[in-house]
BASE-700740 format. One line per field, with one value per residue (C-alpha): residue number from 1; x negated, z, y negated. Coordinates in steps of 0.25 Angstrom, whole numbers. Last residue first. Example, Ala and Ser with C-alpha at 12.3 -4.5 7.8 and 13.67 -1.06 7.14 Angstrom:
! BASE-700740
nr <- 2 / 1
c1 <- -55 / -49
c3 <- 29 / 31
c2 <- 4 / 18
This chain:
! BASE-700740
nr <- 214 / 213 / 212 / 211 / 210 / 209 / 208 / 207 / 206 / 205 / 204 / 203 / 202 / 201 / 200 / 199 / 198 / 197 / 196 / 195 / 194 / 193 / 192 / 191 / 190 / 189 / 188 / 187 / 186 / 185 / 184 / 183 / 182 / 181 / 180 / 179 / 178 / 177 / 176 / 175 / 174 / 173 / 172 / 171 / 170 / 169 / 168 / 167 / 166 / 165 / 164 / 163 / 162 / 161 / 160 / 159 / 158 / 157 / 156 / 155 / 154 / 153 / 152 / 151 / 150 / 149 / 148 / 147 / 146 / 145 / 144 / 143 / 142 / 141 / 140 / 139 / 138 / 137 / 136 / 135 / 134 / 133 / 132 / 131 / 130 / 129 / 128 / 127 / 126 / 125 / 124 / 123 / 122 / 121 / 120 / 119 / 118 / 117 / 116 / 115 / 114 / 113 / 112 / 111 / 110 / 109 / 108 / 107 / 106 / 105 / 104 / 103 / 102 / 101 / 100 / 99 / 98 / 97 / 96 / 95 / 94 / 93 / 92 / 91 / 90 / 89 / 88 / 87 / 86 / 85 / 84 / 83 / 82 / 81 / 80 / 79 / 78 / 77 / 76 / 75 / 74 / 73 / 72 / 71 / 70 / 69 / 68 / 67 / 66 / 65 / 64 / 63 / 62 / 61 / 60 / 59 / 58 / 57 / 56 / 55 / 54 / 53 / 52 / 51 / 50 / 49 / 48 / 47 / 46 / 45 / 44 / 43 / 42 / 41 / 40 / 39 / 38 / 37 / 36 / 35 / 34 / 33 / 32 / 31 / 30 / 29 / 28 / 27 / 26 / 25 / 24 / 23 / 22 / 21 / 20 / 19 / 18 / 17 / 16 / 15 / 14 / 13 / 12 / 11 / 10 / 9 / 8 / 7 / 6 / 5 / 4 / 3 / 2 / 1
c1 <- -273 / -264 / -252 / -254 / -268 / -271 / -259 / -268 / -282 / -272 / -269 / -280 / -288 / -275 / -276 / -289 / -286 / -274 / -281 / -276 / -268 / -257 / -262 / -252 / -239 / -243 / -251 / -237 / -233 / -245 / -245 / -230 / -235 / -245 / -239 / -228 / -239 / -245 / -234 / -230 / -246 / -244 / -231 / -238 / -251 / -241 / -232 / -243 / -238 / -248 / -250 / -248 / -247 / -230 / -231 / -238 / -229 / -217 / -223 / -226 / -212 / -207 / -217 / -211 / -197 / -199 / -203 / -193 / -183 / -193 / -194 / -177 / -172 / -184 / -177 / -165 / -168 / -176 / -163 / -154 / -161 / -164 / -175 / -189 / -180 / -178 / -193 / -194 / -183 / -189 / -204 / -197 / -190 / -201 / -212 / -200 / -199 / -204 / -199 / -203 / -197 / -184 / -185 / -192 / -203 / -200 / -210 / -218 / -230 / -237 / -226 / -229 / -241 / -241 / -230 / -239 / -249 / -240 / -235 / -249 / -253 / -243 / -245 / -259 / -251 / -242 / -228 / -215 / -206 / -196 / -202 / -194 / -178 / -180 / -185 / -174 / -165 / -173 / -173 / -156 / -158 / -166 / -159 / -144 / -150 / -154 / -143 / -137 / -142 / -138 / -121 / -113 / -115 / -108 / -94 / -105 / -108 / -94 / -91 / -103 / -98 / -107 / -120 / -129 / -139 / -125 / -122 / -136 / -137 / -124 / -130 / -143 / -156 / -163 / -164 / -168 / -179 / -174 / -182 / -183 / -169 / -163 / -167 / -163 / -152 / -147 / -151 / -143 / -133 / -133 / -135 / -122 / -114 / -120 / -115 / -104 / -100 / -104 / -95 / -86 / -89 / -86 / -72 / -69 / -73 / -64 / -72 / -69 / -83 / -88 / -78 / -85 / -97 / -110
c3 <- 393 / 397 / 405 / 416 / 417 / 413 / 425 / 436 / 430 / 431 / 446 / 451 / 447 / 450 / 467 / 466 / 463 / 471 / 483 / 493 / 505 / 507 / 508 / 512 / 507 / 496 / 492 / 492 / 483 / 473 / 475 / 471 / 458 / 454 / 457 / 448 / 437 / 438 / 436 / 423 / 419 / 421 / 413 / 404 / 402 / 403 / 391 / 383 / 374 / 360 / 359 / 351 / 360 / 362 / 364 / 375 / 381 / 378 / 383 / 396 / 398 / 396 / 408 / 417 / 414 / 417 / 428 / 435 / 431 / 437 / 451 / 450 / 450 / 461 / 467 / 466 / 472 / 485 / 486 / 488 / 492 / 507 / 516 / 507 / 499 / 508 / 511 / 497 / 497 / 510 / 503 / 492 / 498 / 507 / 496 / 488 / 474 / 470 / 456 / 454 / 442 / 446 / 461 / 463 / 473 / 486 / 496 / 506 / 504 / 498 / 492 / 482 / 480 / 474 / 468 / 460 / 458 / 453 / 443 / 437 / 435 / 426 / 421 / 415 / 411 / 402 / 409 / 413 / 404 / 403 / 419 / 424 / 419 / 422 / 436 / 438 / 436 / 444 / 456 / 455 / 457 / 470 / 474 / 474 / 479 / 491 / 493 / 491 / 503 / 511 / 509 / 503 / 494 / 488 / 494 / 506 / 505 / 505 / 518 / 524 / 519 / 512 / 511 / 505 / 517 / 525 / 519 / 520 / 536 / 536 / 526 / 536 / 534 / 544 / 534 / 524 / 528 / 534 / 525 / 515 / 516 / 520 / 506 / 497 / 504 / 501 / 486 / 485 / 494 / 483 / 471 / 474 / 475 / 461 / 456 / 461 / 458 / 444 / 444 / 447 / 435 / 426 / 431 / 432 / 417 / 413 / 412 / 398 / 393 / 407 / 409 / 397 / 401 / 402
c2 <- -612 / -603 / -611 / -600 / -602 / -618 / -620 / -612 / -617 / -630 / -629 / -626 / -640 / -645 / -639 / -644 / -658 / -660 / -655 / -643 / -651 / -643 / -629 / -619 / -626 / -632 / -619 / -611 / -619 / -617 / -602 / -603 / -613 / -604 / -591 / -595 / -600 / -589 / -580 / -585 / -585 / -569 / -569 / -576 / -566 / -555 / -560 / -564 / -574 / -578 / -593 / -606 / -613 / -617 / -603 / -603 / -613 / -606 / -592 / -601 / -607 / -593 / -588 / -598 / -598 / -579 / -585 / -594 / -585 / -570 / -581 / -585 / -569 / -567 / -577 / -574 / -560 / -564 / -573 / -559 / -553 / -561 / -562 / -560 / -573 / -581 / -583 / -585 / -597 / -602 / -604 / -608 / -619 / -623 / -623 / -634 / -634 / -623 / -617 / -634 / -637 / -646 / -645 / -659 / -653 / -651 / -659 / -649 / -660 / -647 / -644 / -660 / -656 / -642 / -648 / -659 / -651 / -642 / -653 / -658 / -644 / -644 / -655 / -651 / -637 / -643 / -646 / -636 / -638 / -624 / -622 / -635 / -629 / -617 / -620 / -631 / -617 / -608 / -620 / -621 / -606 / -605 / -615 / -607 / -596 / -604 / -608 / -596 / -591 / -602 / -600 / -599 / -611 / -618 / -620 / -616 / -629 / -635 / -630 / -636 / -650 / -656 / -669 / -657 / -661 / -660 / -646 / -641 / -642 / -635 / -623 / -622 / -622 / -614 / -602 / -610 / -619 / -632 / -642 / -635 / -627 / -637 / -648 / -634 / -633 / -648 / -646 / -636 / -644 / -655 / -645 / -639 / -651 / -655 / -643 / -646 / -660 / -654 / -642 / -657 / -662 / -652 / -648 / -663 / -666 / -652 / -639 / -632 / -627 / -626 / -614 / -610 / -611 / -619
């Protein structure tokens, strides 16, 4: 809370809450539009219509589509940081990742909280845009560094809770392994959506045990 917030009136608090709810509704609409239409085909007017607001009001919150995609990246970072600290134990993590693969394979959008790749389609759109737009690329790299740092911190606590001495080089490699696992699983869901659940579960169990050093 900032010093200005400390002295905000109830009316100002209510107005700020309404503005934030409006902003989140716009981001939800933009996410749906970018998933179904793609970043470049999706228009500001379509997003405004999905959010049920005027195009003029939309520009009060986001000046262009780049601002929208940057805000989507930042919102995902908040969700990721919140969820990484509460990652489940080994068996639950395996089942959770298997569930992600199955939903991605059906082209479903996962609940945003706790999923770095809520939608494979949106993930691909943002990654492609990063190759074209250096501003998006830099924000995405910062998101990636902060997410990796959060995973490494969780693994560090995981090791210490089990009485292990933390090896930072090993921990960084295990962090990278988890990133590769999740991102590779998402791409595999697109290219090979019919893998048997038992096959995926078996492979995930081996990889997760290495990530957790179990």
